[in-house]
GULODREN-671918 format. One record per atom (N, C-alpha, C): residue in one letter; x, y negated, z negated; chain. Coordinates in Angstrom, 1 decimal, padded with zeros to 4 digits. Atoms other than C-alpha are relative to their C-alpha. Layout:
@lumke = A, u = X, v = Y, w = Z, bagu = A
...
end
This chain:
@lumke = M, u = -001.1, v = -000.2, w = -000.3, bagu = A
@lumke = M, u = -025.9, v = -020.5, w = -013.1, bagu = A
@lumke = M, u = 000.0, v = 000.7, w = 001.5, bagu = A
@lumke = S, u = 000.3, v = -000.5, w = -001.8, bagu = A
@lumke = S, u = -024.9, v = -019.6, w = -009.4, bagu = A
@lumke = S, u = 001.2, v = 001.3, w = 000.1, bagu = A
@lumke = D, u = -000.9, v = -001.1, w = -000.6, bagu = A
@lumke = D, u = -022.9, v = -016.4, w = -008.2, bagu = A
@lumke = D, u = 000.8, v = -000.5, w = 000.8, bagu = A
@lumke = T, u = -000.9, v = 000.1, w = -001.2, bagu = A
@lumke = T, u = -019.8, v = -016.7, w = -006.3, bagu = A
@lumke = T, u = 000.1, v = 001.0, w = 000.8, bagu = A
@lumke = P, u = -000.2, v = -001.0, w = -000.8, bagu = A
@lumke = P, u = -019.7, v = -014.6, w = -003.4, bagu = A
@lumke = P, u = 001.2, v = 000.9, w = 000.1, bagu = A
@lumke = V, u = -001.4, v = -000.8, w = 000.1, bagu = A
@lumke = V, u = -017.0, v = -011.7, w = -003.5, bagu = A
@lumke = V, u = 000.7, v = 000.1, w = 001.6, bagu = A
@lumke = K, u = -000.6, v = 000.1, w = -001.5, bagu = A
@lumke = K, u = -014.7, v = -012.1, w = -000.7, bagu = A
@lumke = K, u = 000.7, v = 001.4, w = 000.5, bagu = A
@lumke = Q, u = 000.0, v = -001.1, w = -000.5, bagu = A
@lumke = Q, u = -014.5, v = -009.1, w = 001.3, bagu = A
@lumke = Q, u = 001.5, v = 000.2, w = 001.4, bagu = A
@lumke = N, u = -000.7, v = 000.1, w = -001.2, bagu = A
@lumke = N, u = -011.7, v = -008.2, w = 004.0, bagu = A
@lumke = N, u = -000.7, v = 000.8, w = 001.3, bagu = A
@lumke = T, u = 000.6, v = -000.5, w = -001.3, bagu = A
@lumke = T, u = -012.9, v = -007.4, w = 007.7, bagu = A
@lumke = T, u = 000.4, v = 001.4, w = 000.0, bagu = A
@lumke = A, u = -000.5, v = -001.2, w = -000.5, bagu = A
@lumke = A, u = -012.6, v = -004.1, w = 009.3, bagu = A
@lumke = A, u = 001.2, v = -000.1, w = 000.9, bagu = A
@lumke = A, u = -001.1, v = 000.4, w = -000.7, bagu = A
@lumke = A, u = -010.0, v = -005.8, w = 011.5, bagu = A
@lumke = A, u = 001.5, v = -000.1, w = -000.5, bagu = A
@lumke = F, u = -001.3, v = 000.3, w = 000.9, bagu = A
@lumke = F, u = -007.8, v = -006.8, w = 008.7, bagu = A
@lumke = F, u = 000.1, v = 001.2, w = -000.8, bagu = A
@lumke = Y, u = -000.2, v = -001.6, w = 000.3, bagu = A
@lumke = Y, u = -008.1, v = -003.1, w = 007.3, bagu = A
@lumke = Y, u = 000.9, v = 000.7, w = 000.5, bagu = A
@lumke = G, u = -000.2, v = -001.0, w = -001.0, bagu = A
@lumke = G, u = -007.3, v = -001.3, w = 010.2, bagu = A
@lumke = G, u = 001.4, v = -000.7, w = 000.4, bagu = A
@lumke = Q, u = -001.5, v = 000.7, w = -000.4, bagu = A
@lumke = Q, u = -004.2, v = -003.8, w = 011.1, bagu = A
@lumke = Q, u = 000.6, v = 000.5, w = -001.1, bagu = A
@lumke = S, u = -001.2, v = -000.2, w = 001.1, bagu = A
@lumke = S, u = -002.9, v = -003.2, w = 007.4, bagu = A
@lumke = S, u = 000.2, v = 001.2, w = -000.1, bagu = A
@lumke = V, u = -000.3, v = -001.8, w = -000.1, bagu = A
@lumke = V, u = -003.1, v = 000.7, w = 007.7, bagu = A
@lumke = V, u = 000.7, v = 000.4, w = 001.3, bagu = A
@lumke = A, u = -001.1, v = -000.2, w = -001.0, bagu = A
@lumke = A, u = -001.5, v = 000.4, w = 011.2, bagu = A
@lumke = A, u = 001.2, v = -000.3, w = -000.5, bagu = A
@lumke = S, u = -001.2, v = 000.4, w = 000.3, bagu = A
@lumke = S, u = 001.1, v = -001.6, w = 010.0, bagu = A
@lumke = S, u = 000.9, v = 000.7, w = -001.0, bagu = A
@lumke = F, u = -000.9, v = -000.5, w = 001.0, bagu = A
@lumke = F, u = 002.2, v = 000.4, w = 007.0, bagu = A
@lumke = F, u = 000.1, v = 001.4, w = 000.9, bagu = A
@lumke = A, u = 000.0, v = -001.4, w = -000.7, bagu = A
@lumke = A, u = 001.9, v = 003.7, w = 009.5, bagu = A
@lumke = A, u = 001.3, v = -000.6, w = 000.6, bagu = A
@lumke = V, u = -001.3, v = 000.2, w = -000.5, bagu = A
@lumke = V, u = 004.3, v = 002.0, w = 011.7, bagu = A
@lumke = V, u = 001.4, v = -000.6, w = -000.5, bagu = A
@lumke = A, u = -001.2, v = 000.0, w = 000.7, bagu = A
@lumke = A, u = 006.6, v = 000.9, w = 009.1, bagu = A
@lumke = A, u = 000.6, v = 001.3, w = -000.8, bagu = A
@lumke = M, u = -000.3, v = -001.2, w = 000.7, bagu = A
@lumke = M, u = 006.6, v = 004.0, w = 007.5, bagu = A
@lumke = M, u = 000.7, v = 001.2, w = 001.4, bagu = A
@lumke = A, u = -000.4, v = -000.3, w = -001.2, bagu = A
@lumke = A, u = 007.2, v = 005.8, w = 011.0, bagu = A
@lumke = A, u = 001.6, v = -000.2, w = 000.4, bagu = A
@lumke = A, u = -001.4, v = 000.6, w = -000.5, bagu = A
@lumke = A, u = 010.3, v = 003.6, w = 012.0, bagu = A
@lumke = A, u = 001.0, v = 000.0, w = -001.1, bagu = A
@lumke = T, u = -001.1, v = -000.3, w = 001.1, bagu = A
@lumke = T, u = 011.9, v = 004.2, w = 008.4, bagu = A
@lumke = T, u = 000.4, v = 001.5, w = 000.0, bagu = A
@lumke = A, u = -000.1, v = -001.6, w = 000.0, bagu = A
@lumke = A, u = 011.4, v = 008.2, w = 008.7, bagu = A
@lumke = A, u = 000.7, v = 000.2, w = 001.3, bagu = A
@lumke = I, u = -000.9, v = -000.1, w = -001.4, bagu = A
@lumke = I, u = 013.0, v = 007.9, w = 012.5, bagu = A
@lumke = I, u = 001.4, v = -000.7, w = -000.2, bagu = A
@lumke = G, u = -001.6, v = 000.9, w = 000.1, bagu = A
@lumke = G, u = 015.8, v = 005.5, w = 011.4, bagu = A
@lumke = G, u = 000.8, v = 000.8, w = -001.0, bagu = A
@lumke = I, u = -000.6, v = -001.3, w = 000.5, bagu = A
@lumke = I, u = 016.5, v = 008.3, w = 008.6, bagu = A
@lumke = I, u = 000.5, v = 000.8, w = 000.6, bagu = A
@lumke = Y, u = -000.2, v = -001.1, w = -000.6, bagu = A
@lumke = Y, u = 016.3, v = 010.9, w = 010.8, bagu = A
@lumke = Y, u = 001.0, v = -000.3, w = 001.0, bagu = A
@lumke = Q, u = -001.5, v = 000.1, w = -001.1, bagu = A
@lumke = Q, u = 018.7, v = 009.4, w = 013.3, bagu = A
@lumke = Q, u = 001.1, v = -000.6, w = -000.5, bagu = A
@lumke = L, u = -001.2, v = 000.7, w = 000.6, bagu = A
@lumke = L, u = 021.1, v = 008.1, w = 010.8, bagu = A
@lumke = L, u = 001.2, v = 001.1, w = 000.0, bagu = A
@lumke = E, u = -001.2, v = -000.9, w = 000.1, bagu = A
@lumke = E, u = 024.7, v = 009.8, w = 011.3, bagu = A
@lumke = E, u = 000.6, v = -000.2, w = -001.3, bagu = A
@lumke = A, u = -000.8, v = -000.3, w = 001.5, bagu = A
@lumke = A, u = 025.4, v = 010.8, w = 007.7, bagu = A
@lumke = A, u = -000.4, v = 001.6, w = -000.2, bagu = A
@lumke = D, u = 000.3, v = -001.3, w = 000.8, bagu = A
@lumke = D, u = 025.1, v = 014.3, w = 005.7, bagu = A
@lumke = D, u = -001.6, v = 000.1, w = -000.3, bagu = A
@lumke = P, u = 001.7, v = -000.1, w = 000.4, bagu = A
@lumke = P, u = 021.5, v = 015.5, w = 005.3, bagu = A
@lumke = P, u = -000.3, v = -000.2, w = -001.5, bagu = A
@lumke = W, u = 000.5, v = 000.6, w = 001.5, bagu = A
@lumke = W, u = 021.7, v = 014.9, w = 001.6, bagu = A
@lumke = W, u = 000.0, v = -001.4, w = -000.2, bagu = A
@lumke = V, u = 000.1, v = 001.4, w = 000.1, bagu = A
@lumke = V, u = 022.2, v = 011.5, w = 002.0, bagu = A
@lumke = V, u = -001.4, v = -000.6, w = 000.9, bagu = A
@lumke = R, u = 000.9, v = 000.1, w = -000.5, bagu = A
@lumke = R, u = 019.6, v = 011.4, w = 004.4, bagu = A
@lumke = R, u = -001.7, v = 000.6, w = -000.8, bagu = A
@lumke = A, u = 000.9, v = -000.5, w = 001.0, bagu = A
@lumke = A, u = 017.4, v = 013.2, w = 001.9, bagu = A
@lumke = A, u = -000.2, v = -000.9, w = -001.1, bagu = A
@lumke = F, u = 000.1, v = 000.7, w = 001.0, bagu = A
@lumke = F, u = 018.2, v = 011.0, w = -000.9, bagu = A
@lumke = F, u = -000.6, v = -001.6, w = 000.4, bagu = A
@lumke = L, u = 001.2, v = 001.4, w = -000.4, bagu = A
@lumke = L, u = 016.8, v = 007.7, w = 001.4, bagu = A
@lumke = L, u = -001.1, v = 000.5, w = -000.1, bagu = A
@lumke = G, u = 001.1, v = -000.2, w = -000.3, bagu = A
@lumke = G, u = 013.9, v = 009.5, w = 002.3, bagu = A
@lumke = G, u = -000.7, v = 000.2, w = -001.3, bagu = A
@lumke = I, u = 000.6, v = -000.1, w = 001.6, bagu = A
@lumke = I, u = 013.1, v = 010.3, w = -001.6, bagu = A
@lumke = I, u = -000.1, v = -001.7, w = -000.6, bagu = A
@lumke = A, u = -000.3, v = 001.9, w = 000.6, bagu = A
@lumke = A, u = 014.4, v = 006.3, w = -002.5, bagu = A
@lumke = A, u = -001.1, v = -000.5, w = 000.9, bagu = A
@lumke = V, u = 000.8, v = 000.7, w = -000.6, bagu = A
@lumke = V, u = 011.7, v = 005.3, w = 000.5, bagu = A
@lumke = V, u = -001.3, v = 000.4, w = -000.4, bagu = A
@lumke = L, u = 001.3, v = -000.7, w = 000.8, bagu = A
@lumke = L, u = 008.7, v = 007.7, w = -001.0, bagu = A
@lumke = L, u = -000.3, v = -000.7, w = -001.4, bagu = A
@lumke = Y, u = 000.1, v = 000.3, w = 001.4, bagu = A
@lumke = Y, u = 009.6, v = 006.4, w = -004.5, bagu = A
@lumke = Y, u = -000.4, v = -001.8, w = 000.0, bagu = A
@lumke = L, u = 000.1, v = 001.4, w = -000.1, bagu = A
@lumke = L, u = 009.5, v = 002.5, w = -003.2, bagu = A
@lumke = L, u = -001.5, v = 000.1, w = 000.5, bagu = A
@lumke = V, u = 001.2, v = 000.3, w = -000.5, bagu = A
@lumke = V, u = 006.1, v = 003.1, w = -001.5, bagu = A
@lumke = V, u = -000.9, v = 000.2, w = -001.2, bagu = A
@lumke = T, u = 001.2, v = -000.5, w = 001.3, bagu = A
@lumke = T, u = 004.4, v = 005.0, w = -004.6, bagu = A
@lumke = T, u = 000.2, v = -001.2, w = -000.9, bagu = A
@lumke = S, u = -000.2, v = 000.8, w = 000.9, bagu = A
@lumke = S, u = 005.9, v = 002.2, w = -006.7, bagu = A
@lumke = S, u = -000.7, v = -001.2, w = 000.5, bagu = A
@lumke = A, u = 000.8, v = 001.2, w = -000.6, bagu = A
@lumke = A, u = 004.2, v = -000.5, w = -004.4, bagu = A
@lumke = A, u = -001.3, v = 000.0, w = -000.4, bagu = A
@lumke = F, u = 001.3, v = -000.4, w = 000.4, bagu = A
@lumke = F, u = 001.1, v = 001.0, w = -004.6, bagu = A
@lumke = F, u = -000.3, v = -000.2, w = -001.3, bagu = A
@lumke = T, u = 000.2, v = -000.1, w = 001.4, bagu = A
@lumke = T, u = 001.1, v = 001.5, w = -008.3, bagu = A
@lumke = T, u = 000.0, v = -001.6, w = -000.7, bagu = A
@lumke = L, u = 000.2, v = 001.4, w = 000.5, bagu = A
@lumke = L, u = 001.8, v = -002.3, w = -009.0, bagu = A
@lumke = L, u = -001.2, v = -001.1, w = 000.7, bagu = A
@lumke = A, u = 001.2, v = 000.6, w = -000.7, bagu = A
@lumke = A, u = -000.7, v = -003.4, w = -006.4, bagu = A
@lumke = A, u = -001.4, v = 000.3, w = -000.8, bagu = A
@lumke = K, u = 001.5, v = -000.6, w = 000.8, bagu = A
@lumke = K, u = -003.6, v = -001.5, w = -008.5, bagu = A
@lumke = K, u = 000.3, v = -000.9, w = -001.2, bagu = A
@lumke = V, u = 000.0, v = 000.6, w = 001.1, bagu = A
@lumke = V, u = -002.2, v = -002.8, w = -011.4, bagu = A
@lumke = V, u = -000.4, v = -001.5, w = 000.0, bagu = A
@lumke = I, u = 000.2, v = 001.6, w = 000.2, bagu = A
@lumke = I, u = -002.3, v = -006.4, w = -010.4, bagu = A
@lumke = I, u = -001.4, v = 000.0, w = 000.2, bagu = A
@lumke = R, u = 001.3, v = 000.4, w = -000.1, bagu = A
@lumke = R, u = -005.7, v = -005.8, w = -008.9, bagu = A
@lumke = R, u = -001.0, v = 000.4, w = -001.6, bagu = A
@lumke = D, u = 000.3, v = 000.1, w = 001.1, bagu = A
@lumke = D, u = -006.8, v = -004.5, w = -012.1, bagu = A
@lumke = D, u = -000.1, v = -001.1, w = -000.6, bagu = A
@lumke = R, u = 000.0, v = 001.4, w = 000.8, bagu = A
@lumke = R, u = -005.6, v = -007.3, w = -014.0, bagu = A
@lumke = R, u = -001.1, v = -001.2, w = 000.4, bagu = A
@lumke = Q, u = 000.7, v = 001.1, w = -000.4, bagu = A
@lumke = Q, u = -007.3, v = -009.6, w = -011.9, bagu = A
@lumke = Q, u = -001.4, v = 000.2, w = -000.1, bagu = A
@lumke = D, u = 001.2, v = -000.7, w = 000.5, bagu = A
@lumke = D, u = -010.6, v = -007.7, w = -012.1, bagu = A
@lumke = D, u = -000.4, v = -000.3, w = -001.4, bagu = A
@lumke = A, u = 000.3, v = 000.2, w = 001.3, bagu = A
@lumke = A, u = -010.4, v = -007.7, w = -015.7, bagu = A
@lumke = A, u = -000.2, v = -001.6, w = -000.3, bagu = A
@lumke = T, u = -000.1, v = 001.1, w = 000.2, bagu = A
@lumke = T, u = -009.9, v = -011.4, w = -015.8, bagu = A
@lumke = T, u = -001.6, v = -000.5, w = 000.6, bagu = A
@lumke = T, u = 001.2, v = 000.2, w = -001.0, bagu = A
@lumke = T, u = -013.0, v = -011.9, w = -013.3, bagu = A
@lumke = T, u = -001.2, v = 000.4, w = -000.6, bagu = A
@lumke = G, u = 001.2, v = -000.9, w = 001.0, bagu = A
@lumke = G, u = -015.1, v = -009.6, w = -015.8, bagu = A
@lumke = G, u = -000.7, v = 000.7, w = 001.4, bagu = A
@lumke = R, u = 000.6, v = -000.8, w = -000.8, bagu = A
@lumke = R, u = -015.8, v = -007.9, w = -012.3, bagu = A
@lumke = R, u = 000.0, v = 001.3, w = 000.3, bagu = A
@lumke = A, u = -000.5, v = -001.6, w = 000.4, bagu = A
@lumke = A, u = -016.4, v = -003.9, w = -012.5, bagu = A
@lumke = A, u = 000.5, v = -000.1, w = 001.5, bagu = A
@lumke = Y, u = -000.4, v = -000.3, w = -001.6, bagu = A
@lumke = Y, u = -014.5, v = -002.2, w = -009.5, bagu = A
@lumke = Y, u = -000.5, v = 001.2, w = 000.3, bagu = A
@lumke = S, u = 000.7, v = -001.2, w = -000.2, bagu = A
@lumke = S, u = -016.3, v = 000.5, w = -007.7, bagu = A
@lumke = S, u = 000.8, v = 000.4, w = 001.1, bagu = A
@lumke = P, u = -000.9, v = -000.4, w = -001.2, bagu = A
@lumke = P, u = -013.9, v = 002.6, w = -005.4, bagu = A
@lumke = P, u = -001.1, v = 000.3, w = 001.0, bagu = A
@lumke = F, u = 001.2, v = -000.1, w = -001.2, bagu = A
@lumke = F, u = -017.3, v = 003.1, w = -003.1, bagu = A
@lumke = F, u = -000.6, v = -001.3, w = 000.5, bagu = A
@lumke = E, u = 000.5, v = 001.1, w = -000.1, bagu = A
@lumke = E, u = -018.1, v = -000.4, w = -002.9, bagu = A
@lumke = E, u = 000.1, v = -000.6, w = 001.6, bagu = A
@lumke = K, u = 000.1, v = 000.2, w = -001.4, bagu = A
@lumke = K, u = -017.0, v = -000.9, w = 000.9, bagu = A
@lumke = K, u = -000.8, v = 001.3, w = 001.1, bagu = A
@lumke = L, u = 000.7, v = -001.1, w = -000.8, bagu = A
@lumke = L, u = -018.9, v = 002.7, w = 002.1, bagu = A
@lumke = L, u = -001.2, v = -000.3, w = 000.2, bagu = A
end
């Protein structure tokens, strides 16, 4: 029986992903802040963006967990340390 190697992302890919997320969140926050609207409208848009981000993280986790369950691979949160 052969063991298939686990594909891991490079540090550069991880860094690019984090930087891209930070730039997208900053640009959205600046755009909402600069919006010519009442404060309650800006607050509503800010909460909506935060809800969308948390939902996206949850969806990604659920998809990852389902894939790990089908491959039989146990996930360790410290495997990249």
